[in-house]
N, C-alpha and C positions, 0 to 999 in steps of 0.2 A: 504494500500500500504506500510505502514511503516514496517509491519511484513515481507513482501516479501523482502524489501531492507535489513533488518537485516539478514534474512536467506541467502540471496545472499552473504553478507559480511562474514558470519560465514562459509559458504560452501567454499568460495574462500580461506579463511585462512586454513581450514582443508585440502583442496586439494593441497595447495602450501607448506605445511609443509615439510621442509627438501629439498626443491627444489628451484631453482632460479625463476621458474615461474610455474603457475598451469598446470596440465596435460590436462586440457580442457579449452578452452576460456570461462571465466566466463560470458561474454556477451551472450553466447548461453543459459545459464541457465535462463536468464530473460524471456524467452518464456514459461517456465514451470509454472504450477499452484502451488499454495501454498502447496497442499498436496504432490505433487511430490517433491517439495523442502524439505519438512519436512522428507520425506522418504529418500532422498539422504543424508541429514544431519545425520539422525539416523543411516543409514548404515555406514557412515564414523565414527561416534562415536563408533559404535559397534566393529570396528576394533581395538579399544584400547586394547583388550585382546591379540592381537598378536604383540604388540609393546613393546619396551624396557620400563623400569621404567621411564626414562626421558621423553620419548614420551608420556607415560600415564599421567604424571603430566601436561605436556603442554596441552594435549587434554582435561583434566578435566575442564579447564576454560570455555569450550563451553557447558558443560552440564548444564541443568536447573533443579534445584531441587524444587519440589512443595510440 
């Protein structure tokens, strides 16, 4: 369950970047399974290529290097 909580927090931060509030209610994400949450997070991270350099630096903190 800890991984799910971490993913939810990271997705919420990614979704709310540059806005006063998230574009979707984060509590709705709680009903998704781990794989769906991973896919959402990865999709948000992949958008880094279309962002400004400042945005890219901010989003880099969410990437996990293995």
